[in-house]
Every structure is written in C-alpha cells, then in structure tokens.
CHARMM internal coordinates of N, CA and C (Angstrom, degrees):
IC EDIT
DIST 1 N 1 CA 1.4460
DIST 1 CA 1 C 1.5265
ANGL 1 N 1 CA 1 C 109.06
DIST 1 C 2 N 1.3038
ANGL 1 CA 1 C 2 N 115.97
DIHE 1 N 1 CA 1 C 2 N 136.10
DIST 2 N 2 CA 1.4587
ANGL 1 C 2 N 2 CA 121.00
DIHE 1 CA 1 C 2 N 2 CA 176.72
DIST 2 CA 2 C 1.5269
ANGL 2 N 2 CA 2 C 108.97
DIHE 1 C 2 N 2 CA 2 C -88.62
DIST 2 C 3 N 1.3248
ANGL 2 CA 2 C 3 N 117.01
DIHE 2 N 2 CA 2 C 3 N 126.12
DIST 3 N 3 CA 1.4584
ANGL 2 C 3 N 3 CA 120.95
DIHE 2 CA 2 C 3 N 3 CA -179.46
DIST 3 CA 3 C 1.5163
ANGL 3 N 3 CA 3 C 110.99
DIHE 2 C 3 N 3 CA 3 C -83.41
DIST 3 C 4 N 1.3195
ANGL 3 CA 3 C 4 N 116.09
DIHE 3 N 3 CA 3 C 4 N 141.61
DIST 4 N 4 CA 1.4534
ANGL 3 C 4 N 4 CA 123.26
DIHE 3 CA 3 C 4 N 4 CA 176.64
DIST 4 CA 4 C 1.5161
ANGL 4 N 4 CA 4 C 108.44
DIHE 3 C 4 N 4 CA 4 C -135.57
DIST 4 C 5 N 1.3357
ANGL 4 CA 4 C 5 N 116.76
DIHE 4 N 4 CA 4 C 5 N 166.72
DIST 5 N 5 CA 1.4621
ANGL 4 C 5 N 5 CA 121.20
DIHE 4 CA 4 C 5 N 5 CA 176.49
DIST 5 CA 5 C 1.5245
ANGL 5 N 5 CA 5 C 109.84
DIHE 4 C 5 N 5 CA 5 C -51.45
DIST 5 C 6 N 1.3288
ANGL 5 CA 5 C 6 N 116.33
DIHE 5 N 5 CA 5 C 6 N 135.31
DIST 6 N 6 CA 1.4557
ANGL 5 C 6 N 6 CA 121.80
DIHE 5 CA 5 C 6 N 6 CA 176.99
DIST 6 CA 6 C 1.5117
ANGL 6 N 6 CA 6 C 115.23
DIHE 5 C 6 N 6 CA 6 C 94.12
DIST 6 C 7 N 1.3358
ANGL 6 CA 6 C 7 N 119.40
DIHE 6 N 6 CA 6 C 7 N -14.74
DIST 7 N 7 CA 1.4673
ANGL 6 C 7 N 7 CA 120.56
DIHE 6 CA 6 C 7 N 7 CA 176.99
DIST 7 CA 7 C 1.5202
ANGL 7 N 7 CA 7 C 109.71
DIHE 6 C 7 N 7 CA 7 C -65.56
DIST 7 C 8 N 1.3234
ANGL 7 CA 7 C 8 N 116.02
DIHE 7 N 7 CA 7 C 8 N 143.24
DIST 8 N 8 CA 1.4596
ANGL 7 C 8 N 8 CA 121.59
DIHE 7 CA 7 C 8 N 8 CA 178.62
DIST 8 CA 8 C 1.5266
ANGL 8 N 8 CA 8 C 108.59
DIHE 7 C 8 N 8 CA 8 C -89.08
DIST 8 C 9 N 1.3341
ANGL 8 CA 8 C 9 N 116.28
DIHE 8 N 8 CA 8 C 9 N 102.09
DIST 9 N 9 CA 1.4637
ANGL 8 C 9 N 9 CA 121.71
DIHE 8 CA 8 C 9 N 9 CA -179.97
DIST 9 CA 9 C 1.5206
ANGL 9 N 9 CA 9 C 110.99
DIHE 8 C 9 N 9 CA 9 C -93.66
DIST 9 C 10 N 1.3275
ANGL 9 CA 9 C 10 N 117.14
DIHE 9 N 9 CA 9 C 10 N -32.59
DIST 10 N 10 CA 1.4601
ANGL 9 C 10 N 10 CA 121.35
DIHE 9 CA 9 C 10 N 10 CA -174.03
DIST 10 CA 10 C 1.5142
ANGL 10 N 10 CA 10 C 109.82
DIHE 9 C 10 N 10 CA 10 C 86.25
DIST 10 C 11 N 1.3306
ANGL 10 CA 10 C 11 N 116.42
DIHE 10 N 10 CA 10 C 11 N 168.67
DIST 11 N 11 CA 1.4594
ANGL 10 C 11 N 11 CA 120.62
DIHE 10 CA 10 C 11 N 11 CA -177.53
DIST 11 CA 11 C 1.5179
ANGL 11 N 11 CA 11 C 113.04
DIHE 10 C 11 N 11 CA 11 C -99.04
DIST 11 C 12 N 1.3335
ANGL 11 CA 11 C 12 N 117.66
DIHE 11 N 11 CA 11 C 12 N -7.16
DIST 12 N 12 CA 1.4634
ANGL 11 C 12 N 12 CA 119.24
DIHE 11 CA 11 C 12 N 12 CA -178.70
DIST 12 CA 12 C 1.5246
ANGL 12 N 12 CA 12 C 112.50
DIHE 11 C 12 N 12 CA 12 C -111.79
DIST 12 C 13 N 1.3292
ANGL 12 CA 12 C 13 N 117.29
DIHE 12 N 12 CA 12 C 13 N 8.79
DIST 13 N 13 CA 1.4638
ANGL 12 C 13 N 13 CA 121.42
DIHE 12 CA 12 C 13 N 13 CA 176.50
DIST 13 CA 13 C 1.5222
ANGL 13 N 13 CA 13 C 109.11
DIHE 12 C 13 N 13 CA 13 C -92.28
DIST 13 C 14 N 1.3131
ANGL 13 CA 13 C 14 N 116.57
DIHE 13 N 13 CA 13 C 14 N 151.86
DIST 14 N 14 CA 1.4587
ANGL 13 C 14 N 14 CA 121.36
DIHE 13 CA 13 C 14 N 14 CA 175.79
DIST 14 CA 14 C 1.5231
ANGL 14 N 14 CA 14 C 107.85
DIHE 13 C 14 N 14 CA 14 C -117.47
DIST 14 C 15 N 1.3346
ANGL 14 CA 14 C 15 N 117.59
DIHE 14 N 14 CA 14 C 15 N 111.12
DIST 15 N 15 CA 1.4613
ANGL 14 C 15 N 15 CA 119.77
DIHE 14 CA 14 C 15 N 15 CA -178.84
DIST 15 CA 15 C 1.5212
ANGL 15 N 15 CA 15 C 112.28
DIHE 14 C 15 N 15 CA 15 C -69.57
DIST 15 C 16 N 1.3303
ANGL 15 CA 15 C 16 N 115.15
DIHE 15 N 15 CA 15 C 16 N 156.07
DIST 16 N 16 CA 1.4583
ANGL 15 C 16 N 16 CA 122.42
DIHE 15 CA 15 C 16 N 16 CA 178.08
DIST 16 CA 16 C 1.5232
ANGL 16 N 16 CA 16 C 109.86
DIHE 15 C 16 N 16 CA 16 C -108.93
DIST 16 C 17 N 1.3210
ANGL 16 CA 16 C 17 N 116.11
DIHE 16 N 16 CA 16 C 17 N 145.94
DIST 17 N 17 CA 1.4553
ANGL 16 C 17 N 17 CA 122.52
DIHE 16 CA 16 C 17 N 17 CA 175.77
DIST 17 CA 17 C 1.5259
ANGL 17 N 17 CA 17 C 106.78
DIHE 16 C 17 N 17 CA 17 C -153.11
DIST 17 C 18 N 1.3252
ANGL 17 CA 17 C 18 N 117.61
DIHE 17 N 17 CA 17 C 18 N 141.24
DIST 18 N 18 CA 1.4700
ANGL 17 C 18 N 18 CA 121.68
DIHE 17 CA 17 C 18 N 18 CA 179.83
DIST 18 CA 18 C 1.5321
ANGL 18 N 18 CA 18 C 111.43
DIHE 17 C 18 N 18 CA 18 C 51.63
DIST 18 C 19 N 1.3139
ANGL 18 CA 18 C 19 N 116.83
DIHE 18 N 18 CA 18 C 19 N 40.42
DIST 19 N 19 CA 1.4717
ANGL 18 C 19 N 19 CA 123.92
DIHE 18 CA 18 C 19 N 19 CA 176.44
DIST 19 CA 19 C 1.5170
ANGL 19 N 19 CA 19 C 114.46
DIHE 18 C 19 N 19 CA 19 C 66.57
DIST 19 C 20 N 1.3426
ANGL 19 CA 19 C 20 N 118.91
DIHE 19 N 19 CA 19 C 20 N 21.81
DIST 20 N 20 CA 1.4572
ANGL 19 C 20 N 20 CA 121.35
DIHE 19 CA 19 C 20 N 20 CA 177.54
DIST 20 CA 20 C 1.5195
ANGL 20 N 20 CA 20 C 110.89
DIHE 19 C 20 N 20 CA 20 C -148.88
DIST 20 C 21 N 1.3318
ANGL 20 CA 20 C 21 N 115.97
DIHE 20 N 20 CA 20 C 21 N 164.81
DIST 21 N 21 CA 1.4537
ANGL 20 C 21 N 21 CA 120.51
DIHE 20 CA 20 C 21 N 21 CA 178.97
DIST 21 CA 21 C 1.5327
ANGL 21 N 21 CA 21 C 110.44
DIHE 20 C 21 N 21 CA 21 C -72.00
DIST 21 C 22 N 1.3146
ANGL 21 CA 21 C 22 N 115.37
DIHE 21 N 21 CA 21 C 22 N 142.14
DIST 22 N 22 CA 1.4601
ANGL 21 C 22 N 22 CA 121.11
DIHE 21 CA 21 C 22 N 22 CA 176.16
DIST 22 CA 22 C 1.5207
ANGL 22 N 22 CA 22 C 108.94
DIHE 21 C 22 N 22 CA 22 C -82.85
DIST 22 C 23 N 1.3297
ANGL 22 CA 22 C 23 N 117.09
DIHE 22 N 22 CA 22 C 23 N 138.42
DIST 23 N 23 CA 1.4569
ANGL 22 C 23 N 23 CA 121.04
DIHE 22 CA 22 C 23 N 23 CA 176.51
DIST 23 CA 23 C 1.5174
ANGL 23 N 23 CA 23 C 109.56
DIHE 22 C 23 N 23 CA 23 C -75.08
DIST 23 C 24 N 1.3200
ANGL 23 CA 23 C 24 N 117.19
DIHE 23 N 23 CA 23 C 24 N 135.78
DIST 24 N 24 CA 1.4634
ANGL 23 C 24 N 24 CA 120.70
DIHE 23 CA 23 C 24 N 24 CA -177.22
DIST 24 CA 24 C 1.5105
ANGL 24 N 24 CA 24 C 112.71
DIHE 23 C 24 N 24 CA 24 C -127.89
DIST 24 C 25 N 1.3285
ANGL 24 CA 24 C 25 N 114.62
DIHE 24 N 24 CA 24 C 25 N 153.12
DIST 25 N 25 CA 1.4580
ANGL 24 C 25 N 25 CA 120.76
DIHE 24 CA 24 C 25 N 25 CA 174.40
DIST 25 CA 25 C 1.5184
ANGL 25 N 25 CA 25 C 108.78
DIHE 24 C 25 N 25 CA 25 C -145.78
DIST 25 C 26 N 1.3244
ANGL 25 CA 25 C 26 N 115.90
DIHE 25 N 25 CA 25 C 26 N 151.62
DIST 26 N 26 CA 1.4587
ANGL 25 C 26 N 26 CA 121.44
DIHE 25 CA 25 C 26 N 26 CA 179.29
DIST 26 CA 26 C 1.5138
ANGL 26 N 26 CA 26 C 110.19
DIHE 25 C 26 N 26 CA 26 C -68.57
DIST 26 C 27 N 1.3385
ANGL 26 CA 26 C 27 N 115.78
DIHE 26 N 26 CA 26 C 27 N 144.42
DIST 27 N 27 CA 1.4634
ANGL 26 C 27 N 27 CA 118.74
DIHE 26 CA 26 C 27 N 27 CA 174.91
DIST 27 CA 27 C 1.5254
ANGL 27 N 27 CA 27 C 109.64
DIHE 26 C 27 N 27 CA 27 C -105.83
DIST 27 C 28 N 1.3252
ANGL 27 CA 27 C 28 N 116.57
DIHE 27 N 27 CA 27 C 28 N 175.26
DIST 28 N 28 CA 1.4656
ANGL 27 C 28 N 28 CA 121.39
DIHE 27 CA 27 C 28 N 28 CA -174.31
DIST 28 CA 28 C 1.5230
ANGL 28 N 28 CA 28 C 113.03
DIHE 27 C 28 N 28 CA 28 C -70.32
DIST 28 C 29 N 1.3405
ANGL 28 CA 28 C 29 N 118.60
DIHE 28 N 28 CA 28 C 29 N -13.74
DIST 29 N 29 CA 1.4611
ANGL 28 C 29 N 29 CA 121.91
DIHE 28 CA 28 C 29 N 29 CA -178.83
DIST 29 CA 29 C 1.5212
ANGL 29 N 29 CA 29 C 113.25
DIHE 28 C 29 N 29 CA 29 C -97.48
DIST 29 C 30 N 1.3204
ANGL 29 CA 29 C 30 N 118.03
DIHE 29 N 29 CA 29 C 30 N 4.85
DIST 30 N 30 CA 1.4584
ANGL 29 C 30 N 30 CA 121.52
DIHE 29 CA 29 C 30 N 30 CA 179.73
DIST 30 CA 30 C 1.5181
ANGL 30 N 30 CA 30 C 113.91
DIHE 29 C 30 N 30 CA 30 C 92.13
DIST 30 C 31 N 1.3153
ANGL 30 CA 30 C 31 N 117.84
DIHE 30 N 30 CA 30 C 31 N 2.11
DIST 31 N 31 CA 1.4618
ANGL 30 C 31 N 31 CA 121.68
DIHE 30 CA 30 C 31 N 31 CA 177.54
DIST 31 CA 31 C 1.5159
ANGL 31 N 31 CA 31 C 110.49
DIHE 30 C 31 N 31 CA 31 C -95.83
DIST 31 C 32 N 1.3234
ANGL 31 CA 31 C 32 N 115.59
DIHE 31 N 31 CA 31 C 32 N -160.99
DIST 32 N 32 CA 1.4625
ANGL 31 C 32 N 32 CA 121.55
DIHE 31 CA 31 C 32 N 32 CA 178.85
DIST 32 CA 32 C 1.5180
ANGL 32 N 32 CA 32 C 109.16
DIHE 31 C 32 N 32 CA 32 C -134.88
DIST 32 C 33 N 1.3246
ANGL 32 CA 32 C 33 N 115.80
DIHE 32 N 32 CA 32 C 33 N 146.01
DIST 33 N 33 CA 1.4582
ANGL 32 C 33 N 33 CA 122.34
DIHE 32 CA 32 C 33 N 33 CA 174.59
DIST 33 CA 33 C 1.5234
ANGL 33 N 33 CA 33 C 107.71
DIHE 32 C 33 N 33 CA 33 C -119.03
DIST 33 C 34 N 1.3297
ANGL 33 CA 33 C 34 N 116.17
DIHE 33 N 33 CA 33 C 34 N 125.09
DIST 34 N 34 CA 1.4598
ANGL 33 C 34 N 34 CA 122.49
DIHE 33 CA 33 C 34 N 34 CA -179.21
DIST 34 CA 34 C 1.5188
ANGL 34 N 34 CA 34 C 109.14
DIHE 33 C 34 N 34 CA 34 C -112.31
DIST 34 C 35 N 1.3371
ANGL 34 CA 34 C 35 N 116.84
DIHE 34 N 34 CA 34 C 35 N 144.30
DIST 35 N 35 CA 1.4609
ANGL 34 C 35 N 35 CA 121.95
DIHE 34 CA 34 C 35 N 35 CA 177.50
DIST 35 CA 35 C 1.5184
ANGL 35 N 35 CA 35 C 108.93
DIHE 34 C 35 N 35 CA 35 C -134.96
DIST 35 C 36 N 1.3345
ANGL 35 CA 35 C 36 N 115.97
DIHE 35 N 35 CA 35 C 36 N 134.55
DIST 36 N 36 CA 1.4571
ANGL 35 C 36 N 36 CA 121.54
DIHE 35 CA 35 C 36 N 36 CA 175.89
DIST 36 CA 36 C 1.5229
ANGL 36 N 36 CA 36 C 108.52
DIHE 35 C 36 N 36 CA 36 C -81.96
DIST 36 C 37 N 1.3042
ANGL 36 CA 36 C 37 N 116.81
DIHE 36 N 36 CA 36 C 37 N 126.81
DIST 37 N 37 CA 1.4620
ANGL 36 C 37 N 37 CA 120.66
DIHE 36 CA 36 C 37 N 37 CA -178.88
DIST 37 CA 37 C 1.5299
ANGL 37 N 37 CA 37 C 112.27
DIHE 36 C 37 N 37 CA 37 C -73.78
DIST 37 C 38 N 1.3321
ANGL 37 CA 37 C 38 N 117.98
DIHE 37 N 37 CA 37 C 38 N -17.35
DIST 38 N 38 CA 1.4651
ANGL 37 C 38 N 38 CA 120.86
DIHE 37 CA 37 C 38 N 38 CA -179.48
DIST 38 CA 38 C 1.5220
ANGL 38 N 38 CA 38 C 113.20
DIHE 37 C 38 N 38 CA 38 C -88.29
DIST 38 C 39 N 1.3349
ANGL 38 CA 38 C 39 N 117.22
DIHE 38 N 38 CA 38 C 39 N -50.47
DIST 39 N 39 CA 1.4643
ANGL 38 C 39 N 39 CA 120.21
DIHE 38 CA 38 C 39 N 39 CA -173.82
DIST 39 CA 39 C 1.5262
ANGL 39 N 39 CA 39 C 113.97
DIHE 38 C 39 N 39 CA 39 C -109.53
DIST 39 C 40 N 1.3493
ANGL 39 CA 39 C 40 N 117.10
DIHE 39 N 39 CA 39 C 40 N -11.33
DIST 40 N 40 CA 1.4570
ANGL 39 C 40 N 40 CA 120.47
DIHE 39 CA 39 C 40 N 40 CA 177.72
DIST 40 CA 40 C 1.5193
ANGL 40 N 40 CA 40 C 115.34
DIHE 39 C 40 N 40 CA 40 C 84.78
DIST 40 C 41 N 1.3390
ANGL 40 CA 40 C 41 N 118.09
DIHE 40 N 40 CA 40 C 41 N 3.03
DIST 41 N 41 CA 1.4598
ANGL 40 C 41 N 41 CA 120.52
DIHE 40 CA 40 C 41 N 41 CA 178.27
DIST 41 CA 41 C 1.5292
ANGL 41 N 41 CA 41 C 109.65
DIHE 40 C 41 N 41 CA 41 C -59.89
DIST 41 C 42 N 1.3314
ANGL 41 CA 41 C 42 N 116.12
DIHE 41 N 41 CA 41 C 42 N 137.55
DIST 42 N 42 CA 1.4562
ANGL 41 C 42 N 42 CA 122.22
DIHE 41 CA 41 C 42 N 42 CA 177.63
DIST 42 CA 42 C 1.5249
ANGL 42 N 42 CA 42 C 109.18
DIHE 41 C 42 N 42 CA 42 C -111.85
DIST 42 C 43 N 1.3189
ANGL 42 CA 42 C 43 N 116.18
DIHE 42 N 42 CA 42 C 43 N 136.87
DIST 43 N 43 CA 1.4541
ANGL 42 C 43 N 43 CA 123.45
DIHE 42 CA 42 C 43 N 43 CA 177.60
DIST 43 CA 43 C 1.5151
ANGL 43 N 43 CA 43 C 107.50
DIHE 42 C 43 N 43 CA 43 C -123.07
DIST 43 C 44 N 1.3254
ANGL 43 CA 43 C 44 N 116.65
DIHE 43 N 43 CA 43 C 44 N 121.71
DIST 44 N 44 CA 1.4567
ANGL 43 C 44 N 44 CA 122.01
DIHE 43 CA 43 C 44 N 44 CA -178.26
DIST 44 CA 44 C 1.5246
ANGL 44 N 44 CA 44 C 107.84
DIHE 43 C 44 N 44 CA 44 C -107.57
DIST 44 C 45 N 1.3420
ANGL 44 CA 44 C 45 N 116.80
DIHE 44 N 44 CA 44 C 45 N 124.23
DIST 45 N 45 CA 1.4580
ANGL 44 C 45 N 45 CA 123.01
DIHE 44 CA 44 C 45 N 45 CA 179.37
DIST 45 CA 45 C 1.5227
ANGL 45 N 45 CA 45 C 107.59
DIHE 44 C 45 N 45 CA 45 C -115.24
DIST 45 C 46 N 1.3342
ANGL 45 CA 45 C 46 N 116.35
DIHE 45 N 45 CA 45 C 46 N 126.49
DIST 46 N 46 CA 1.4652
ANGL 45 C 46 N 46 CA 120.73
DIHE 45 CA 45 C 46 N 46 CA -177.96
DIST 46 CA 46 C 1.5293
ANGL 46 N 46 CA 46 C 110.64
DIHE 45 C 46 N 46 CA 46 C -74.12
DIST 46 C 47 N 1.3244
ANGL 46 CA 46 C 47 N 116.12
DIHE 46 N 46 CA 46 C 47 N 172.72
DIST 47 N 47 CA 1.4666
ANGL 46 C 47 N 47 CA 121.79
DIHE 46 CA 46 C 47 N 47 CA -176.26
DIST 47 CA 47 C 1.5210
ANGL 47 N 47 CA 47 C 112.63
DIHE 46 C 47 N 47 CA 47 C -64.74
DIST 47 C 48 N 1.3358
ANGL 47 CA 47 C 48 N 118.68
DIHE 47 N 47 CA 47 C 48 N -17.93
DIST 48 N 48 CA 1.4681
ANGL 47 C 48 N 48 CA 120.27
DIHE 47 CA 47 C 48 N 48 CA 177.51
DIST 48 CA 48 C 1.5325
ANGL 48 N 48 CA 48 C 112.45
DIHE 47 C 48 N 48 CA 48 C -93.42
DIST 48 C 49 N 1.3483
ANGL 48 CA 48 C 49 N 117.26
DIHE 48 N 48 CA 48 C 49 N 5.34
DIST 49 N 49 CA 1.4595
ANGL 48 C 49 N 49 CA 121.89
DIHE 48 CA 48 C 49 N 49 CA 175.24
DIST 49 CA 49 C 1.5099
ANGL 49 N 49 CA 49 C 114.99
DIHE 48 C 49 N 49 CA 49 C 89.30
DIST 49 C 50 N 1.3357
ANGL 49 CA 49 C 50 N 117.83
DIHE 49 N 49 CA 49 C 50 N 4.08
DIST 50 N 50 CA 1.4618
ANGL 49 C 50 N 50 CA 120.83
DIHE 49 CA 49 C 50 N 50 CA 178.97
DIST 50 CA 50 C 1.5187
ANGL 50 N 50 CA 50 C 110.77
DIHE 49 C 50 N 50 CA 50 C -90.79
DIST 50 C 51 N 1.3308
ANGL 50 CA 50 C 51 N 116.55
DIHE 50 N 50 CA 50 C 51 N 143.47
DIST 51 N 51 CA 1.4561
ANGL 50 C 51 N 51 CA 120.97
DIHE 50 CA 50 C 51 N 51 CA 175.44
DIST 51 CA 51 C 1.5238
ANGL 51 N 51 CA 51 C 107.90
DIHE 50 C 51 N 51 CA 51 C -64.72
DIST 51 C 52 N 1.3134
ANGL 51 CA 51 C 52 N 116.25
DIHE 51 N 51 CA 51 C 52 N 122.53
DIST 52 N 52 CA 1.4604
ANGL 51 C 52 N 52 CA 122.46
DIHE 51 CA 51 C 52 N 52 CA -178.09
DIST 52 CA 52 C 1.5222
ANGL 52 N 52 CA 52 C 111.58
DIHE 51 C 52 N 52 CA 52 C -96.06
DIST 52 C 53 N 1.3298
ANGL 52 CA 52 C 53 N 116.59
DIHE 52 N 52 CA 52 C 53 N -37.84
DIST 53 N 53 CA 1.4648
ANGL 52 C 53 N 53 CA 120.26
DIHE 52 CA 52 C 53 N 53 CA -177.25
DIST 53 CA 53 C 1.5211
ANGL 53 N 53 CA 53 C 109.93
DIHE 52 C 53 N 53 CA 53 C -159.68
DIST 53 C 54 N 1.3366
ANGL 53 CA 53 C 54 N 115.75
DIHE 53 N 53 CA 53 C 54 N 147.93
DIST 54 N 54 CA 1.4621
ANGL 53 C 54 N 54 CA 123.08
DIHE 53 CA 53 C 54 N 54 CA 173.53
DIST 54 CA 54 C 1.5145
ANGL 54 N 54 CA 54 C 105.66
DIHE 53 C 54 N 54 CA 54 C -127.18
DIST 54 C 55 N 1.3306
ANGL 54 CA 54 C 55 N 116.26
DIHE 54 N 54 CA 54 C 55 N 121.25
DIST 55 N 55 CA 1.4684
ANGL 54 C 55 N 55 CA 121.80
DIHE 54 CA 54 C 55 N 55 CA -178.36
DIST 55 CA 55 C 1.5231
ANGL 55 N 55 CA 55 C 109.45
DIHE 54 C 55 N 55 CA 55 C -117.97
DIST 55 C 56 N 1.3559
ANGL 55 CA 55 C 56 N 115.83
DIHE 55 N 55 CA 55 C 56 N 103.89
DIST 56 N 56 CA 1.4738
ANGL 55 C 56 N 56 CA 119.45
DIHE 55 CA 55 C 56 N 56 CA -179.30
DIST 56 CA 56 C 1.5129
ANGL 56 N 56 CA 56 C 112.56
DIHE 55 C 56 N 56 CA 56 C -70.34
END
COOR INIT
IC SEED 1 N 1 CA 1 C
IC BUILD
C-alpha cells in the first residue's frame, strides 16, 4: 500500500520502503519521523498516528 497524507499508520507500526524497514525516531510533538536509509524518503506521522507528510 502506498501511504499518503491522512492515512492512519499508528505510532507502533514500522513502515517499509525499498524492501526494508524505515528507521524512526520520536519528534518533539509526540509523533514519529521515519527515514529510508536507501532512498532518503521521509515519512512524518503525527501524534494521533496519521501520516502528516511524505517527503521523497
């Protein structure tokens, strides 16, 4: 499934990109920021678990 703004990912899921798990860390707003180590795509998840932004 391709993630877009507004999708409900949750805060305990680990998204996949380029056939591997994206590394994640907590942000200052209570959400999570994930980054793909292969392509550099960033996935921002808000504190309510919704996808806030996808930066290719």
